Structure formats: structure tokens, C-alpha cells
N, C-alpha and C positions, 0 to 999 in steps of 0.2 A: 307543493311537492316538487323538489328539484328533478330535473330531467337532463340526461347527458346530451351533448351535442350530437348531431346526426353523423352517421358513418361517412357522409360526404365531406364533412368539415375538415379544414386543414389540421394536420397533426403537429403537436408541440411535444418536445421531449425536454424535460428539465429534471433537476434533482440536487442532492447534496451528498457529501461524504459524511457518514454518521460517526464522526470523531469526538462529538461533544454536543451539548445543548445549543440550539439555535438562539440567535440574539437579535436585537434591534436592527443591526445592519442587515441580516438576512431578510427581515420583514421589509425594510425599505427597498432593498435591492432585488428581491425576487418574490417573497411570499404574498404580498398584497396584489402583485401583478397575476400570480397564479390563480387567486381566488376570482379575478376578473376574467382571465383566459378561459377558465373551465366553462364559462357560459357559452362561448362561441367557437371553441376548438375542441378537438379530441386530445386531451392532455394525459401524458404518461409522465409520472413523477417518480424518479428512481432514487432508492436508497442505495447509493453506490458503495456497498460494503466491500466488494471485491477490489475496487480501485483504492478504497481507503487503505487496504493492506499493503499496498506497494511501498508505503513508508510507515506502516504500523505493524509490521509482521512480528515484531518483538513483543507486542501486546495485543493479540487479536481479541481478547476478552473486551478491551476497551471499545472495539468496533462493534462487536456483538451486543453489548448492553446498550449502546447508543442508537441502535436500529429502531427499537421501540420508543426511546426518548424523543428522537426526532419525528417519528410518526405521530407522537402525542402533540408535539408542537404544530405539525401540519394541520392536525384535525382541530386543535384548539383555535387556530387562527383563520379557520373557515374553509379550508380545503375539504370538499365534499366527496367521499368515496363513490357516491352514486353518479358523480359527474366527472371525476378525475380517477385515472387508474394509478394507484400507488403500488410500486413493485420493489422487490428486493433483488438487486442484481445478481448475487451469487447463486440465487435459486433458478436462474434461467441459463442452463448450460450452453444454449445456442449462442449466447453472447461471446463466450469464451471460444467456441468453434469459429465464429466469424473473425474474431480477432486473430486467430491462428492463421487463417487464409489471408487476411489483409496484411499481415506482417511481411508477406511475400511481395507486396506491392510498394513497400517503402525501404529506404536504405538507412543504415545507422546514421550516416552523415545528415541526412534530411531530418531525421528525428532530433538530432542534436542541434540543428539549426532553428528548430521551432522556437520562436521568442518566448512563448509561454513556458515551455519546458526549460529553456535556458535560465529564465528568471526563477523558477520554482527550484531548480538545482542550486542556484546561487543562494537563495534564501534558506535552504536546508543545509548548506555547507557540504554537500556531497562530494564536490570536486570531482575526481575520477571514480570514487566509490559509489557509483550510481546503481541502485537496484534495477535489474533489467526490466522488471515490470513497470517501474516508474518511467524509465526511458521510453517504453513502448506505449505509454498512455494514449498518444494520439490515435494509434490503431485501435485500442480498446474503446475510446470514445466514438470512433467512426463506426465500430460494431454496434454500440449502443444506439446511435442516431439512425443508422440505416436499417437496423433490425425492425424498427418501428415505422420506418419510411417517413420519419419526421421532416417537415419542410421548414420549420422554424425551431430555432433552439435559443431561448433567452440566455444571454451571457453578458459579463461585463466586458468593457472594451479590451481589457488584457487577455481575454479568452478568445477573441476574434481569430487569431492565427490557428487555433485548434479547429475551428469550423472550416477554415480555408484548406487545411491539410485533409480533413474528411472529404471535402469535395474533390481534392486531387485523387484520393483513393477511389471514389465513386466514378470519376471520369476514366481513370486507368482500368478499372475492373469492366465497366460497360464497353470500353473500346476492346478489350480482350475478348469479351463475351459476345460482342457484335450485336448487342441489344441493350435497351435501356432497363436493365434489371434493377438497379438501385437509383434512388433519386438524390439530387442535391439539396442541401439545406441552407437556409439563410439565418445568419446570426441576428437575433432581435435584441439590440442593446437598449435597455430602459433609459428613459429620459433622465431620471435621477439615478445617479451612480451609487457608489459605495458611501456609506455613512462613516465619517472618520471616528476613531476611538476616542474614549472620553479623555485620554491623556493628550490629545492633539495630534496623535500620529495619523498618517494618511489613511490607515485602514483599521477598522474595527475587526479584531482578530482573537480568536480563542487562545492562540499561542502567545499573544502579546499580553493577555490579561487585561485588556482594556475595554471589555464588552459590558453591556447590560443585557442579561439573558431574558427571553420571553417568559421564562418560568421564575424569574427573580421575585422574591418576597417583597412586600412593601418596605420593610427595613432595608433590604439590600438595594432597592431602587434609591431610597433616601440617602444611603451611604454612598453610592455611586454618583449621584448627582452633586454631592459636596465636593467630589474629586474632579468634577468636569472642568476642563481647561477653558479659561476665558481669555481676557486681553491682559498680558503681563505688564502692559504700560498703564493700565487703569489702577493706579496706586491709591488714589483718593476718590471719594464719591463725586467731588465737584469735577474731577478731570473728564474731559471728553474721551469716550471709549470708542474702540474700533469693532466693527462687526465682522470684517473679513478675517477669517482664521479663528473666530471666536466659536468654539464648539458648542457653547450653550445655545447660541442663536442658530447654529446649523441644525441642532436637534429640534429647536422650536419651529424651524421652517418645516421640518418633516412631520411634526406631531401636534402643533398648535392649530386647532380648527378655526380659532378667531384671527383671521389674517389682518383685519383692520386694526385690532388692539395690538397685534404683534407689530405692525408697522409703526404705530405710535410709540411703543416701547423701544424700537430701534432708534427712532429719531431722538427720543429722550436720552437714551444711552450715548448716542453720538455727540450730542450737545453738552452732555455732562449733567450730573446731579441725580444719577440713578446708580444704585449700589449693585454690585454683582450678586449679592445675597437676594435681592429682589428678582433679578432675572432667574436665578436658580430655583427660587420658590415657585415661579410661574412654570418653569420646566418640570419640576417635580410633580406639580399638580397635573400637568398634561400627561405625563408619563404614567402616573398612578391611575388616571382615569382611562387611559388607553390599555394598560395591562390588567386592570382589575378583571374585566369580563373574560380576557383570555386565561387568566390564572384560575378563575372559577370553572371555566369549561375544562381545562386541563386536569383540575382536581377531580371532577365528575368522571372523566374519561379514565383516569388512573384507578378508579374503583374496580374496573373490569378490564385488566390488561389482556385477558384472554380474548375478549371481544375485539380489542385493537389488533391483536395478532391474527384473528380471523379475517379481519379487513385486509391485512397485508397478504394473507394466504390467497384470498379470492382475487385480489388485484394482480398478484404475481401469476396465478393460474391463467387469467385473461391475457395478460401480457405475454406469457410464454407461447400461447397459441399463435399470437401475431408474430413473434420472433421465429418461431419453428417454421411458419410459412415462408418467411423471408430466407431463412437458412436452407430450406429445400430448393427455392428458386436459385440461390447462389450455387448450390451443388450441381443442379441440373445444367445451369449455364457453363459450368466447368467440366461437364461430362462425368460427375462423380455419383450419378444415380445408376447403380448397376442392377438393382433388383426391382 
């Protein structure tokens, strides 16, 4: 029987924007680490639906329906609600309250200088038509992190500036309060970063349509593998092939458990005489073996969505108790406890 980490264990906060199903990139970049983290850390996993609305307010139903879809992906990949607290961001009003206070500790200029925010604004083509909620995301994330007093936040390299800005807010608040009310967090960057998209793009992304979802059927996996980018210079089977930039081998590195056999396949490909179709056949086999049990667990969980929602309700209630204590501490430190 699984048991949660002790109350003295370091606290981790992580999560996802529920804007669509999770994919292999999420698994490599975060999900498999979360399964490991939950044994040794107090882990809070946030379904960041409120944050997702900052650039999806024209379609809130998309966010709402994906909350349970992402939760299903969590549970199917091995996240245990007895060990990890899964919560829904919008159902914890103290997070919005803390965000409001923290906004007084940052300037618009500083928010606009945040490299992560700048890049996301560029990718979305906002230019100067930036939703205010999107621009102030660093303050919202600071509220999320500090509410649970997380000391570790798993993020990609591109998200490190967000953690740095959180710590700026923490230091400024503590200086004003004259006490160590809030704690600083450390970015926990995984050794293996993002998985590239099947089309060879640098990032596997729902918006780019270059993903293989964790919930993909066997036929969908097969069709996606056929589209996987390999070596454009490998025109004939006899030609030497290149491993670098070859997405099929990048995926095999992540999902093929037979590392010695994979090394032999790479050497064969590089010296020539190995068809891309053989490499892709191996890749499909690995992905089907990996996804089949996840797909089966997800199908079983889907039979009782009410139970999944109950897991989210209970996790959110536990998380709100923690966030409420922090919000009370923050208000007392500011002299806002009148009664």
C-alpha cells in the first residue's frame, strides 16, 4: 500500500494548463519524474485552469472539459492521489488573493522584461494586445508556489526566469514584513528536456499538432510514427544515415528499454544498410508497448469519472487548507488581520 511522504519532506509544486490531452513530451519532461518525486517529497500537482484562461477566455469550456482529461492522464501514468495532492487552481480563492497582493510588488516594466513572458507573447502574436492576466502570470505563479511553501519547482530551462521572479517577490515581501514569512524556491530542471515534435520541430506542442498523445489509440500511434521525421539525406537504404536531429532515434532514446540493441541499430544506420522503415517499426513497437498499459488504465478510470472528480475534490480541499494558512500569515504580516 502506498504511503505519502512525511510532513517534514521537502515540498514540490508542479502542474499543467488543462488546454488539451497530455502527450509523450509531457511524460518525458515531467510526468515520469512526478511518479518518482511522490515517494520522497510532498508533491502538489496543480491543474492550472485559471491560468489557462489568460489566453483561452474566448473558449472557457475547452479548459473546463480538459481538467478531467488531464487528471485521467495523471492517474493512468502512475500518479497516486494517496501520495500526491492533485488540485484545481480555480477552486482555491486564496491563490487569487495572494496574486493581488503580489502585484503590488512588481512593476509592469519588470513583468515585460521577463524572458519567458516575452517569448510567450511573441509566440502568441499578442504584440501590444496582451491580456492583463497573461502579462501578470509571474505574480500568479509566485502565489501558487508560495501558497504551498514549495522549495522545489520542476520546470524546463525556459521557465527558470519565472522562478527567479518568484524569489524576487518573496525577498521583497519578507523585507517589508521584517520576517521570513515566505520561502524561496529552486528550479528543478530535469536532465532530459523536451521531446521534439514528430515533425522535427524543437518542441512537441499541442498547438503545432506534432504530438503523440498518451491517450492515442494503437492506430493513431501507428499513423503518427509513419510521419516521424528522420534523416532527409538518407535517400537510399545503402546510404549512411545521421543520428543527430533524427526524431525517430530521439524517441527511441527515450522509450527503448533495450539500450545495447539500440546502440547497435544506431551504428548500423550510421554506416548504411538500414532502412528508415526498420527504425520506425522498432519505434512503433516500443511506443505501443509503453502506451498499452497506460491506455488500459485510462479506459478503466474513464468508467467512473465521478470517482476521478472526487479525487480532485479531496485533493483540492487539502490544498486549500495549506494555501489558507499561508494567506493568513501574509495578511497578518501586512497588518490586515483586523478581527
